FIMAR-595857 format. One line per 4 residues: number of its first residue (from 1); their letters; for each residue x, y, z of C-alpha. Coordinates in nm, 3 decimals. Example, Ala and Ser with C-alpha at 12.3 -4.5 7.8 and 13.67 -1.06 7.14 Angstrom:
BEGIN
1> AS> 1.230,-0.450,0.780; 1.367,-0.106,0.714
***
This chain:
BEGIN
1> MFGT> -6.180,-2.805,-6.438; -6.346,-2.797,-6.095; -6.404,-2.497,-5.870; -6.205,-2.429,-5.556
5> HLFP> -6.243,-2.715,-5.307; -6.472,-2.922,-5.527; -6.462,-3.275,-5.667; -6.589,-3.450,-5.981
9> GGVH> -6.959,-3.533,-6.003; -7.186,-3.487,-5.707; -7.550,-3.385,-5.662; -7.742,-3.138,-5.446
13> PREG> -8.044,-3.297,-5.276; -8.276,-3.094,-5.055; -8.081,-3.037,-4.735; -8.359,-3.050,-4.476
17> KNGK> -8.119,-2.906,-4.218; -8.157,-2.629,-3.966; -7.878,-2.709,-3.722; -8.126,-2.687,-3.437
21> AVNG> -8.189,-2.918,-3.148; -8.534,-2.950,-2.992; -8.825,-2.720,-3.082; -8.596,-2.462,-3.238
25> GNAI> -8.355,-2.469,-2.943; -7.982,-2.491,-2.977; -7.870,-2.744,-2.719; -7.794,-3.113,-2.744
29> IDVP> -8.043,-3.299,-2.521; -7.945,-3.595,-2.303; -8.158,-3.907,-2.345; -8.232,-4.087,-2.015
33> APAR> -8.047,-4.414,-1.976; -8.276,-4.710,-2.056; -8.371,-4.992,-1.820; -8.174,-5.231,-2.042
37> VVIP> -7.901,-5.172,-2.295; -7.816,-5.415,-2.573; -7.453,-5.353,-2.669; -7.341,-5.531,-2.988
41> LSQH> -6.990,-5.676,-2.987; -6.949,-5.576,-3.351; -7.003,-5.203,-3.400; -6.707,-5.150,-3.629
45> IGAP> -6.542,-5.262,-3.948; -6.318,-5.561,-3.879; -6.317,-5.851,-3.635; -6.593,-5.854,-3.371
49> AKAV> -6.497,-5.791,-3.011; -6.484,-6.093,-2.779; -6.703,-6.089,-2.469; -6.507,-6.076,-2.141
53> VKKG> -6.813,-6.080,-1.913; -7.077,-6.343,-1.841; -7.434,-6.357,-1.717; -7.463,-6.232,-1.360
57> DHVL> -7.151,-6.015,-1.366; -7.183,-5.666,-1.221; -7.038,-5.400,-1.449; -6.964,-5.028,-1.422
61> VGQV> -7.005,-4.756,-1.682; -6.697,-4.754,-1.901; -6.594,-5.108,-1.812; -6.464,-5.323,-2.098
65> IGEA> -6.723,-5.590,-2.179; -6.572,-5.694,-2.512; -6.203,-5.692,-2.601; -6.081,-5.618,-2.953
69> GGFV> -6.075,-5.929,-3.172; -5.765,-5.825,-3.368; -5.571,-5.525,-3.497; -5.863,-5.408,-3.713
73> SAPV> -6.115,-5.420,-3.431; -6.224,-5.216,-3.130; -6.321,-5.294,-2.771; -6.672,-5.217,-2.645
77> HASV> -6.767,-5.083,-2.303; -7.067,-5.085,-2.072; -7.278,-4.770,-2.115; -7.466,-4.819,-1.786
81> SGTV> -7.383,-4.979,-1.453; -7.573,-5.290,-1.358; -7.589,-5.666,-1.410; -7.519,-5.863,-1.725
85> DEIR> -7.851,-6.032,-1.802; -7.744,-6.235,-2.105; -7.522,-6.255,-2.410; -7.740,-6.319,-2.713
89> PCLL> -7.776,-6.252,-3.086; -7.881,-5.900,-3.179; -8.010,-5.760,-3.509; -7.829,-5.451,-3.642
93> ASGV> -7.965,-5.187,-3.879; -7.755,-5.339,-4.157; -7.960,-5.659,-4.133; -7.667,-5.852,-3.986
97> TVQA> -7.708,-6.048,-3.662; -7.420,-6.030,-3.412; -7.362,-6.123,-3.050; -7.449,-5.857,-2.792
101> VVIE> -7.417,-5.806,-2.418; -7.747,-5.719,-2.245; -7.711,-5.518,-1.922; -7.988,-5.447,-1.668
105> NDYK> -7.943,-5.088,-1.552; -7.917,-5.040,-1.173; -7.953,-4.661,-1.226; -7.654,-4.591,-1.000
109> DEWV> -7.445,-4.473,-1.298; -7.126,-4.585,-1.126; -6.815,-4.544,-1.342; -6.494,-4.738,-1.356
113> ELTP> -6.194,-4.544,-1.235; -6.092,-4.311,-1.517; -5.737,-4.194,-1.588; -5.755,-3.846,-1.742
117> CDHP> -5.445,-3.680,-1.880; -5.405,-3.306,-1.821; -5.090,-3.285,-2.033; -5.131,-3.504,-2.344
121> ETLS> -4.830,-3.329,-2.498; -4.617,-3.537,-2.258; -4.746,-3.863,-2.405; -4.563,-4.042,-2.682
125> AKEL> -4.733,-4.119,-3.013; -4.755,-4.485,-2.906; -4.922,-4.393,-2.576; -5.177,-4.176,-2.754
129> QDAI> -5.249,-4.450,-3.008; -5.293,-4.706,-2.729; -5.531,-4.474,-2.542; -5.743,-4.426,-2.855
133> RAAG> -5.758,-4.801,-2.905; -5.846,-4.868,-2.539; -6.133,-4.616,-2.559; -6.295,-4.815,-2.841
137> IVGM> -6.313,-4.516,-3.074; -6.427,-4.574,-3.431; -6.531,-4.350,-3.719; -6.833,-4.159,-3.585
141> GGAT> -6.954,-4.041,-3.925; -7.102,-4.385,-3.991; -6.812,-4.577,-4.146; -6.701,-4.713,-3.802
145> FPTQ> -6.344,-4.789,-3.910; -6.132,-4.843,-3.592; -5.959,-4.510,-3.534; -5.644,-4.654,-3.380
149> VKVT> -5.569,-4.822,-3.715; -5.591,-4.484,-3.891; -5.358,-4.313,-3.645; -5.103,-4.595,-3.651
153> PGPG> -4.925,-4.566,-3.987; -4.762,-4.882,-4.113; -4.399,-4.922,-4.218; -4.307,-4.700,-4.511
157> KTIE> -4.623,-4.488,-4.479; -4.578,-4.113,-4.442; -4.859,-3.891,-4.320; -4.828,-3.532,-4.434
161> KLII> -5.171,-3.390,-4.357; -5.462,-3.446,-4.121; -5.809,-3.366,-4.259; -6.106,-3.327,-4.028
165> NGAE> -6.442,-3.397,-4.188; -6.701,-3.141,-4.079; -6.886,-3.145,-4.411; -7.188,-3.346,-4.286
169> CEPY> -7.328,-3.349,-4.639; -7.611,-3.599,-4.576; -7.952,-3.429,-4.586; -8.134,-3.392,-4.250
173> LTAD> -7.832,-3.480,-4.035; -7.705,-3.201,-3.807; -7.533,-3.388,-3.521; -7.185,-3.280,-3.633
177> HRLM> -7.310,-2.923,-3.687; -7.438,-2.900,-3.329; -7.122,-3.062,-3.195; -6.903,-2.809,-3.378
181> LEES> -7.103,-2.525,-3.224; -7.120,-2.658,-2.870; -6.782,-2.833,-2.840; -6.561,-2.627,-3.071
185> GAII> -6.285,-2.594,-2.811; -6.274,-2.966,-2.739; -6.270,-3.044,-3.112; -5.972,-2.816,-3.173
189> DGVH> -5.796,-2.969,-2.872; -5.869,-3.314,-3.011; -5.719,-3.211,-3.345; -5.397,-3.112,-3.167
193> IVMS> -5.389,-3.445,-2.984; -5.425,-3.636,-3.312; -5.155,-3.421,-3.473; -4.925,-3.527,-3.189
197> ALGV> -5.018,-3.892,-3.232; -4.945,-3.872,-3.607; -4.649,-3.638,-3.586; -4.798,-3.400,-3.846
201> KDAV> -4.785,-3.021,-3.844; -5.070,-2.946,-4.087; -5.441,-3.004,-4.024; -5.738,-2.879,-4.228
205> IGIE> -6.098,-2.882,-4.105; -6.336,-2.891,-4.403; -6.692,-2.764,-4.346; -6.962,-2.703,-4.607
209> NNKP> -7.055,-2.339,-4.653; -7.413,-2.401,-4.539; -7.276,-2.401,-4.180; -7.124,-2.051,-4.149
213> DAIA> -7.174,-2.049,-3.772; -6.977,-2.372,-3.735; -6.698,-2.235,-3.954; -6.684,-1.920,-3.741
217> ALQK> -6.689,-2.116,-3.413; -6.399,-2.340,-3.510; -6.201,-2.053,-3.659; -6.235,-1.868,-3.330
221> AAEG> -6.139,-2.177,-3.128; -5.834,-2.230,-3.352; -5.704,-1.874,-3.316; -5.340,-1.881,-3.215
225> MGGI> -5.320,-2.255,-3.277; -5.048,-2.311,-3.532; -5.101,-2.563,-3.808; -5.484,-2.577,-3.803
229> TVKG> -5.685,-2.426,-4.089; -6.066,-2.413,-4.116; -6.190,-2.410,-4.476; -6.540,-2.358,-4.613
233> LPVS> -6.637,-2.598,-4.890; -6.903,-2.570,-5.162; -7.227,-2.750,-5.079; -7.222,-3.065,-5.290
237> YPQG> -7.308,-3.422,-5.198; -7.107,-3.637,-5.117; -6.855,-3.373,-5.003; -6.801,-3.572,-4.683
241> GEKQ> -6.677,-3.886,-4.861; -6.312,-3.945,-4.772; -6.185,-3.956,-5.128; -6.395,-3.657,-5.231
245> LIYA> -6.285,-3.453,-4.930; -5.919,-3.535,-4.988; -5.944,-3.429,-5.353; -6.142,-3.115,-5.269
249> ITRR> -5.883,-2.997,-5.017; -5.552,-3.131,-5.150; -5.619,-3.228,-5.514; -5.463,-3.564,-5.429
253> QVPN> -5.629,-3.884,-5.548; -5.648,-4.202,-5.345; -5.540,-4.490,-5.573; -5.796,-4.755,-5.666
257> GGLP> -5.816,-5.009,-5.388; -5.603,-4.785,-5.168; -5.657,-4.595,-4.846; -5.621,-4.223,-4.766
261> IDAG> -5.285,-4.295,-4.608; -5.162,-4.396,-4.956; -5.213,-4.029,-5.047; -5.029,-3.915,-4.735
265> VVVL> -5.351,-3.816,-4.558; -5.556,-3.927,-4.258; -5.925,-3.825,-4.245; -6.124,-3.818,-3.920
269> NVGT> -6.480,-3.704,-3.852; -6.535,-3.415,-3.608; -6.730,-3.651,-3.380; -6.435,-3.889,-3.378
273> VFAI> -6.196,-3.608,-3.284; -6.428,-3.501,-3.001; -6.437,-3.862,-2.874; -6.056,-3.868,-2.881
277> DEAI> -6.043,-3.550,-2.673; -6.286,-3.704,-2.422; -6.074,-4.021,-2.407; -5.745,-3.840,-2.346
281> RKGK> -5.852,-3.540,-2.135; -6.119,-3.719,-1.927; -6.023,-4.084,-1.970; -6.374,-4.163,-2.101
285> PLVE> -6.424,-4.456,-2.338; -6.684,-4.430,-2.614; -7.014,-4.511,-2.441; -7.242,-4.242,-2.588
289> RVTT> -7.281,-4.031,-2.899; -7.480,-3.742,-3.044; -7.747,-3.857,-3.289; -7.984,-3.655,-3.506
293> VGGL> -8.350,-3.756,-3.484; -8.545,-3.595,-3.765; -8.831,-3.614,-4.008; -9.182,-3.692,-3.887
297> VNNP> -9.112,-3.685,-3.513; -9.272,-3.444,-3.268; -8.947,-3.302,-3.129; -8.676,-3.337,-3.397
301> GNYR> -8.329,-3.250,-3.283; -7.991,-3.374,-3.167; -7.971,-3.608,-2.871; -7.684,-3.746,-2.665
305> VRIG> -7.768,-4.114,-2.625; -7.603,-4.414,-2.457; -7.473,-4.688,-2.684; -7.713,-4.982,-2.669
309> TPIS> -8.028,-4.771,-2.621; -8.319,-4.913,-2.824; -8.430,-4.683,-3.106; -8.785,-4.705,-2.970
313> LLLD> -8.678,-4.524,-2.651; -8.495,-4.259,-2.850; -8.811,-4.192,-3.053; -9.023,-4.183,-2.738
317> TCGG> -8.786,-3.923,-2.589; -8.844,-3.715,-2.902; -9.219,-3.716,-2.841; -9.298,-4.007,-3.069
321> LQAG> -9.377,-4.033,-3.440; -9.617,-3.816,-3.635; -9.874,-3.956,-3.876; -9.769,-4.054,-4.226
325> VIKI> -9.439,-4.229,-4.155; -9.354,-4.469,-4.436; -8.997,-4.559,-4.354; -8.751,-4.525,-4.065
329> LNGG> -8.383,-4.499,-4.150; -8.071,-4.554,-3.947; -7.849,-4.285,-4.100; -7.924,-4.025,-4.365
333> PMMG> -8.166,-4.048,-4.659; -7.887,-4.105,-4.911; -7.684,-4.378,-4.740; -7.895,-4.485,-4.442
337> MAIN> -8.045,-4.831,-4.390; -8.421,-4.885,-4.356; -8.518,-5.067,-4.037; -8.835,-5.253,-3.945
341> DLEI> -8.754,-5.327,-3.581; -8.743,-5.036,-3.336; -8.568,-5.249,-3.073; -8.249,-5.232,-3.279
345> PVTK> -7.995,-5.052,-3.056; -7.812,-4.726,-3.114; -7.450,-4.805,-3.198; -7.128,-4.609,-3.233
349> GSSG> -7.209,-4.545,-3.599; -7.568,-4.423,-3.552; -7.537,-4.070,-3.686; -7.911,-4.026,-3.733
353> ILAL> -8.256,-4.179,-3.701; -8.501,-4.044,-3.960; -8.876,-4.099,-3.986; -8.970,-4.024,-4.346
357> GREA> -9.305,-3.989,-4.520; -9.392,-3.945,-4.888; -9.033,-3.869,-4.985; -8.938,-4.223,-4.882
361> AEPE> -9.189,-4.395,-5.111; -9.007,-4.614,-5.361; -9.127,-4.539,-5.718; -9.157,-4.816,-5.972
365> ESPC> -8.850,-4.869,-6.186; -8.863,-4.816,-6.562; -8.607,-4.913,-6.829; -8.278,-4.724,-6.842
369> IRCG> -8.288,-4.451,-7.112; -7.905,-4.412,-7.131; -7.927,-4.042,-7.044; -7.590,-4.043,-6.866
373> RCQR> -7.707,-3.849,-6.560; -7.584,-4.123,-6.326; -7.242,-4.109,-6.486; -7.223,-3.730,-6.456
377> GCPM> -7.331,-3.743,-6.092; -7.098,-4.025,-5.985; -6.817,-3.881,-5.767; -6.603,-4.185,-5.843
381> KLSP> -6.631,-4.135,-6.220; -6.781,-4.480,-6.274; -7.046,-4.595,-6.525; -7.342,-4.683,-6.300
385> YLMD> -7.591,-4.768,-6.576; -7.353,-5.020,-6.734; -7.247,-5.177,-6.403; -7.615,-5.217,-6.314
389> LYIR> -7.683,-5.385,-6.648; -7.402,-5.636,-6.588; -7.507,-5.713,-6.231; -7.873,-5.769,-6.323
393> NNRY> -7.753,-6.017,-6.584; -7.518,-6.194,-6.341; -7.210,-6.069,-6.526; -7.024,-5.991,-6.205
397> EDAE> -6.677,-6.017,-6.355; -6.764,-5.750,-6.610; -6.904,-5.526,-6.336; -6.586,-5.577,-6.139
401> KLGV> -6.375,-5.477,-6.437; -6.577,-5.154,-6.461; -6.485,-5.075,-6.099; -6.799,-5.163,-5.905
405> MNCI> -6.583,-5.239,-5.601; -6.477,-4.872,-5.601; -6.841,-4.762,-5.559; -6.881,-4.576,-5.228
409> ECGA> -7.258,-4.642,-5.225; -7.334,-4.272,-5.182; -7.666,-4.297,-5.366; -7.599,-4.005,-5.603
413> CTFV> -7.670,-4.216,-5.912; -8.001,-4.342,-5.774; -8.098,-3.988,-5.676; -8.054,-3.841,-6.026
417> CPAK> -8.188,-4.136,-6.228; -8.507,-4.030,-6.415; -8.598,-4.398,-6.463; -8.585,-4.449,-6.083
421> RMLT> -8.346,-4.741,-6.118; -8.233,-4.878,-5.781; -7.869,-4.849,-5.880; -7.707,-4.827,-5.538
425> QSFR> -7.894,-5.133,-5.415; -7.783,-5.319,-5.727; -7.419,-5.235,-5.657; -7.444,-5.342,-5.292
429> QGKR> -7.580,-5.678,-5.403; -7.315,-5.713,-5.671; -7.033,-5.628,-5.433; -7.157,-5.888,-5.184
433> VIQT> -7.156,-6.155,-5.457; -6.806,-6.058,-5.570; -6.673,-6.056,-5.211; -6.833,-6.395,-5.145
437> RRKA> -6.674,-6.538,-5.458; -6.336,-6.391,-5.364; -6.354,-6.549,-5.020; -6.460,-6.883,-5.166
441> AADL> -6.167,-6.870,-5.409; -5.927,-6.778,-5.129; -6.057,-7.061,-4.910; -6.023,-7.305,-5.199
445> EKQR> -5.667,-7.194,-5.263; -5.584,-7.225,-4.895; -5.729,-7.576,-4.891; -5.526,-7.664,-5.203
449> QEEM> -5.206,-7.534,-5.044; -5.275,-7.730,-4.725; -5.335,-8.049,-4.923; -5.016,-7.995,-5.121
453> AKEK> -4.821,-7.935,-4.800; -4.974,-8.247,-4.645; -4.892,-8.453,-4.954; -4.537,-8.321,-4.954
457> ATKE> -4.495,-8.403,-4.584; -4.629,-8.754,-4.645; -4.383,-8.811,-4.931; -4.095,-8.679,-4.723
461> AKAN> -4.191,-8.900,-4.429; -4.214,-9.202,-4.660; -3.878,-9.122,-4.818; -3.716,-9.085,-4.476
465> AEKE> -3.868,-9.414,-4.361; -3.733,-9.593,-4.668; -3.393,-9.432,-4.619; -3.383,-9.543,-4.255
469> G> -3.499,-9.893,-4.356
***
């Protein structure tokens, strides 16, 4: 039904990629460390980290400033050395406000003592998992799921295959492409480390065919390395979605509401694997990342930037904005979030900063014409037009029955809609309402159970008192 290494649905927006760095060059450029970094304590899916420093404390690069708030969480580290100025609320690109640690840079760039491992093959799976957790590594493709959770299979879960996501299917973004070219050896080494942590013998690196140089670089780096295969994939958005990538490579389907591990697979981004290699081989926690800066900027390219750097400084380093910018996105044009405050900091999940012009103008919606293009383009095989109808009429239960919670918010339906319906935005709003209602129902049930337990305890105490009397 589908071609080799392809998935249902999908679209092909204009790529806007060239894989280059600055002014046609081919090197990742280091951004100078800012005078102040604002490091959010919640840069990941799950519980926020808990601050372990206070105002006036002196910190070193790589020092833990926030410890993980639970199993599904990740610690955060100082990205500069200096003095903690304050702990205050910070706005993220998602529109959420979280607590953040503000550090005044002393420009000494003094690091904590690192503990590199020259022979990771001597470490147990548990030791590797603990090192990944301690480094604060999360999904670098933008999802920011704590990596240590992925590489720690639960009871009864069997992992048969490791898939490395090098698709980078979002238009404009080329950070992973550059990383695969410049750090191919470290990426392959990181894959081997993860294979050891998971105890798997088979790993596949999937890369879209519009990056032949990256495919060649990783194939060369993997020569003689047993168990690692590099596969070219057809160019189709969203090829980099976990469920789509798993199906394209293995023909396995992740069950509704399930995780990749339920299909016997773990999926990691190439940037994540590189961060793991840095953590194990060099002992470095995650304090910087490579980010694409593109669109209407004077020096578009890929930049290595410290976590907590304000986006304004990143844009200044790129030579500033050109005329005609309508919208600035954190992320790619399909799934990125529009921002209106350039002091928002770069986080672990900041894969790109895009300054867009006319292409970002939002056209006026018109009525749905039931053409079915959204349904044909949906990689999750949902019915976007009908879910949108239900949500706009506050029929959230009906939208839930149609599978709106399975929507991956890839934006394919919005992209192909001739009526310019804001479908993805509708689904995000609907999912928030459904999640809020679920939480309210769960809280109500918990309260009911507590009241029943209290009533039962009161009756038992009364009965015991009467018996003793």
